[in-house]
C-alpha positions as CSV (number, residue, x, y, z in Angstrom):
1,X,-34.6,-59.0,18.9
2,X,-35.2,-60.3,23.1
3,X,-38.3,-59.1,24.0
4,X,-39.3,-59.0,27.7
5,X,-43.1,-59.9,27.9
6,X,-43.8,-57.9,31.2
7,X,-42.4,-54.8,29.2
8,X,-45.6,-55.1,27.1
9,X,-45.4,-55.0,23.4
10,X,-42.6,-52.9,21.6
11,X,-42.9,-49.1,20.3
12,X,-41.3,-48.6,16.9
13,X,-38.9,-45.4,17.2
14,X,-40.7,-42.7,16.1
15,X,-39.2,-41.0,13.3
16,X,-37.4,-37.7,13.6
17,X,-39.7,-35.0,11.6
18,X,-38.3,-31.9,10.4
19,X,-39.4,-29.9,14.2
20,X,-36.4,-32.6,15.1
21,X,-33.8,-31.8,13.5
22,X,-31.1,-28.6,13.4
23,X,-32.0,-26.4,11.1
24,X,-30.1,-23.4,9.2
25,X,-30.6,-20.5,7.4
26,X,-29.4,-19.2,5.0
27,X,-29.8,-15.0,4.1
28,X,-29.7,-13.9,0.7
29,X,-30.5,-10.6,-0.2
30,X,-33.3,-10.4,2.2
31,X,-34.6,-13.4,2.0
32,X,-34.2,-16.4,5.1
33,X,-34.5,-19.7,3.2
34,X,-34.9,-22.3,6.3
35,X,-33.7,-25.8,6.2
36,X,-32.3,-28.8,8.4
37,X,-30.0,-30.7,8.6
38,X,-30.1,-34.6,7.5
39,X,-28.7,-37.1,9.1
40,X,-24.8,-37.6,8.5
41,X,-25.2,-34.0,6.9
42,X,-22.7,-31.0,7.8
43,X,-24.4,-28.0,8.5
44,X,-21.7,-26.3,5.5
45,X,-23.9,-29.4,3.1
46,X,-27.0,-28.3,4.8
47,X,-26.9,-24.7,4.0
48,X,-25.5,-25.3,0.3
49,X,-28.6,-27.9,-0.5
50,X,-31.2,-25.4,0.8
51,X,-29.5,-22.6,-1.0
52,X,-29.2,-24.6,-4.1
53,X,-31.1,-21.8,-6.1
54,X,-29.1,-19.1,-5.5
55,X,-25.7,-18.1,-7.1
56,X,-22.8,-18.1,-4.3
57,X,-22.1,-20.4,-1.7
58,X,-23.2,-19.9,1.7
59,X,-20.4,-18.2,4.4
60,X,-21.6,-18.4,8.2
61,X,-22.9,-15.7,10.2
62,X,-23.6,-17.3,13.5
63,X,-23.3,-21.3,14.1
64,X,-23.6,-20.7,17.5
65,X,-27.2,-20.9,18.2
66,X,-29.6,-23.5,18.3
67,X,-30.5,-22.6,14.2
68,X,-27.2,-21.9,12.2
69,X,-27.3,-19.0,10.1
70,X,-25.2,-18.6,6.8
71,X,-24.9,-16.3,4.5
72,X,-24.9,-15.7,0.6
73,X,-23.0,-12.8,0.1
74,X,-22.7,-11.2,-3.1
75,X,-20.5,-7.6,-2.0
76,X,-17.6,-9.5,-0.4
77,X,-15.3,-11.9,-1.0
78,X,-12.8,-13.1,1.9
79,X,-10.2,-15.3,0.9
80,X,-7.2,-16.6,2.3
81,X,-3.6,-16.5,0.9
82,X,0.0,-18.1,1.7
83,X,2.2,-15.1,3.1
84,X,4.8,-13.5,1.3
85,X,8.0,-11.8,2.8
86,X,6.2,-9.0,0.8
87,X,3.5,-9.0,3.3
88,X,5.8,-8.4,6.0
89,X,5.5,-4.7,6.5
90,X,1.5,-5.1,6.9
91,X,2.1,-8.0,9.6
92,X,4.2,-5.5,11.6
93,X,1.9,-2.7,11.6
94,X,-1.2,-5.0,13.0
95,X,1.5,-6.4,15.3
96,X,2.5,-3.1,16.4
97,X,-1.2,-1.7,17.0
98,X,-2.8,-1.9,20.2
99,X,-5.5,-3.8,19.1
100,X,-3.1,-7.3,18.2
101,X,-0.8,-6.5,20.7
102,X,-1.9,-6.8,24.2
103,X,-2.7,-10.5,23.1
104,X,0.5,-11.4,21.3
105,X,2.6,-9.3,24.0
106,X,4.6,-12.3,24.9
107,X,6.4,-12.6,21.9
108,X,8.2,-9.8,22.9
109,X,8.2,-6.4,21.1
110,X,6.9,-6.3,17.5
111,X,9.9,-4.5,15.9
112,X,10.1,-5.4,12.0
113,X,13.5,-6.9,12.5
114,X,11.5,-9.4,15.3
115,X,9.0,-10.2,12.7
116,X,10.7,-11.1,9.9
117,X,12.9,-13.1,12.3
118,X,10.0,-14.7,13.5
119,X,7.5,-15.2,10.2
120,X,10.1,-15.2,7.6
121,X,11.1,-18.7,8.2
122,X,7.8,-19.8,8.3
123,X,6.9,-18.2,4.7
124,X,10.8,-19.8,3.5
125,X,8.9,-23.1,4.4
126,X,11.9,-24.2,7.2
127,X,8.8,-24.6,10.3
128,X,5.8,-26.5,10.9
129,X,4.1,-22.8,11.1
130,X,2.6,-21.9,7.7
131,X,1.3,-18.1,7.4
132,X,-1.7,-16.8,5.7
133,X,-3.0,-13.2,4.9
134,X,-6.7,-13.1,4.8
135,X,-8.3,-10.6,2.0
136,X,-11.5,-9.0,1.4
137,X,-12.0,-8.0,-2.1
138,X,-8.6,-8.2,-2.5
139,X,-7.5,-5.9,0.5
140,X,-5.4,-7.4,3.1
141,X,-7.3,-7.2,6.4
142,X,-5.4,-9.6,8.2
143,X,-2.7,-13.2,9.0
144,X,-3.9,-17.1,10.1
145,X,-1.1,-18.9,11.1
146,X,-1.7,-23.0,11.4
147,X,-0.1,-25.8,12.4
148,X,0.1,-29.7,13.0
149,X,-0.8,-30.0,16.9
150,X,2.0,-33.5,16.8
151,X,4.5,-30.8,15.0
152,X,4.9,-29.2,18.5
153,X,5.8,-31.9,21.7
154,X,5.2,-29.4,24.2
155,X,2.0,-28.2,22.7
156,X,0.5,-32.0,22.4
157,X,0.3,-32.3,26.1
158,X,-2.7,-29.6,25.6
159,X,-4.1,-30.1,22.8
160,X,-7.1,-32.9,21.9
161,X,-5.7,-34.6,19.5
162,X,-1.8,-34.4,17.9
163,X,-3.3,-34.8,14.4
164,X,-5.7,-31.3,15.2
165,X,-4.8,-28.7,12.8
166,X,-4.4,-25.7,15.3
167,X,-5.3,-22.4,14.3
168,X,-4.3,-18.7,15.3
169,X,-5.1,-15.4,14.0
170,X,-5.3,-11.1,14.2
171,X,-7.3,-8.7,11.9
172,X,-6.0,-5.7,11.7
173,X,-8.2,-3.1,13.6
174,X,-9.8,-0.8,10.7
175,X,-11.5,-4.3,9.9
176,X,-12.2,-5.2,13.6
177,X,-15.8,-5.2,14.3
178,X,-17.6,-6.0,11.1
179,X,-18.5,-9.4,11.4
180,X,-16.0,-10.7,9.1
181,X,-13.7,-12.4,11.8
182,X,-16.3,-15.9,11.3
183,X,-15.9,-15.0,7.4
184,X,-12.3,-15.6,7.2
185,X,-11.6,-18.5,9.9
186,X,-14.4,-20.1,7.2
187,X,-12.2,-18.9,4.2
188,X,-9.2,-21.1,6.1
189,X,-11.3,-23.8,6.8
190,X,-12.5,-24.6,3.6
191,X,-8.8,-24.2,2.5
192,X,-7.8,-26.1,5.3
193,X,-9.7,-28.7,4.6
194,X,-8.0,-30.0,1.3
195,X,-4.5,-29.3,2.7
196,X,-5.3,-32.0,5.3
197,X,-7.9,-33.8,4.8
198,X,-7.4,-36.7,7.2
199,X,-7.9,-33.7,10.3
200,X,-11.3,-34.3,11.6
201,X,-10.4,-31.4,14.4
202,X,-9.4,-27.8,14.5
203,X,-8.0,-25.9,17.3
204,X,-8.3,-22.9,19.0
205,X,-6.7,-21.2,23.0
206,X,-7.2,-17.5,23.1
207,X,-6.8,-16.2,26.0
208,X,-9.7,-16.6,28.6
209,X,-10.0,-12.4,28.7
210,X,-10.0,-12.1,25.2
211,X,-14.2,-12.2,24.8
212,X,-14.5,-10.5,21.1
213,X,-12.0,-13.6,20.2
214,X,-13.7,-16.5,21.7
215,X,-17.3,-15.0,19.6
216,X,-15.9,-15.2,16.4
217,X,-14.9,-18.6,17.2
218,X,-18.2,-19.4,18.4
219,X,-19.9,-17.9,15.4
220,X,-17.3,-19.6,13.1
221,X,-18.9,-23.5,14.6
222,X,-16.1,-24.2,17.2
223,X,-17.3,-25.2,20.7
224,X,-15.6,-24.0,24.0
225,X,-13.9,-26.7,25.8
226,X,-10.9,-27.2,28.9
227,X,-9.3,-24.2,30.1
228,X,-5.9,-24.4,30.9
229,X,-2.4,-22.6,31.6
230,X,-0.4,-22.1,28.6
231,X,3.8,-21.4,29.0
232,X,4.6,-18.5,27.3
233,X,8.1,-17.3,25.6
234,X,8.6,-14.9,27.7
235,X,8.0,-17.1,30.8
236,X,4.5,-16.1,32.1
237,X,1.5,-18.3,31.9
238,X,-1.8,-17.4,30.1
239,X,-5.0,-19.4,31.1
240,X,-6.5,-20.4,27.0
241,X,-9.8,-22.0,26.4
242,X,-9.4,-24.6,24.3
243,X,-12.2,-24.2,21.3
244,X,-12.2,-26.9,18.6
245,X,-14.4,-27.5,15.4
246,X,-15.9,-31.0,14.6
247,X,-14.6,-31.0,10.9
248,X,-17.1,-33.7,9.7
249,X,-20.4,-32.0,11.3
250,X,-19.2,-28.5,10.6
251,X,-17.7,-27.8,7.8
252,X,-17.2,-31.8,5.5
């Protein structure tokens, strides 16, 4: 080590105290279990360690603040499963609701025929995009679609990383506003982590006017980035917000 005599004696670096570390809180049946994130540890791993004495895995409540909040939910089980053609009736209903329609308008009128033509090949494995149904206690509440950014050349120039996994999602109107959005994304992320173990980034790009979607992404651990204009299928252009999730920091 080179020391500048004029600078005086070297001062050892101060060890990081708990006050300096990122904090997590796990809510469990009215109790708040507090912990810190250790060096090199993900937020999810810190939450699991903090709640090690509790039966059940912590899931996110709000990861957008300085304190990362998780919950052990003993009443609701949120999962995602592969979509089948038997789900297309529900998908059509969800796509036709005004709640969803405004953000997917560029794909055209969501008739039953159009929905089958769009999603059928994806369900059958004929497209890089894969489809998933979100469930709460076994009841279908919405859908998620994902894809590797690099599989869509026109999108690569807009995304941050060709190996990132892109995600789009929609919850049915009757299940929106219940705080389940981040839970659905988390269930998708846990599954995606096993499907794409080498992916270090997840990416979503909602319309800049879609405040509810942006808030849901933030609660799930995504960070807003650049705004950009995204060409749509009907020839229009939407201004969207690129949101990324660092897999290693948040969930690994």
